[in-house]
C-alpha positions, 0 to 999 in steps of 0.5 A: 496476510489477513485471513479471509475469514477474519474479514468475512466472518462478520455480519457487519455491513461492508461500510465497516470494512475499515474497522474490521480491517483494523481489528483483523490486523490486531487479532491476527498479530500482523501489525503490532502497536507502533509498527513501521508499515511500508505499503507498496502502492502502484496506483492501482485499485488494490494498492490504493484500497490497501493504503486507505485501509492502513491509513484508517488503522494508523491511529488505532494501532499507532502505526508509522505509515510509509508509502513506496512507489516503483516508477518503472518508466516503461510507459508515458503515464508512469510519471503521472502514476508516481505523482498520484501516489505521492498525492495520496501519501500526502493526503494520508500524512505518510512518508513517500518514497520513490524508486525510479528505474534509471535505464529501461531494459531492452529485453527481459523487462518483467524479470529485470524489473521484478528483480529490481523491486 
């Protein structure tokens, strides 16, 4: 991943995080120009923040951004989270891909969904 040093070692204000993120991706050699980037977005704060940062970096690095969401269908709000992530992908003009768990396991849920992803 992007080294903490690459993001922290700056005296730039936090508002410059998107620009620092883009520079870190490039300087650390994590994403080449024109790369296809697949962001797994759950709808939680961390993955949404990552999507926003990648979307900001897209033009500078000529990225092809794709969003993948896993709908585990284990809670009533899972479909709402899927719709939310779909709207975010559309806002960022990113291709949106969804995998839906067809059958919710009756036991060993975490292990089975981890294997499925």
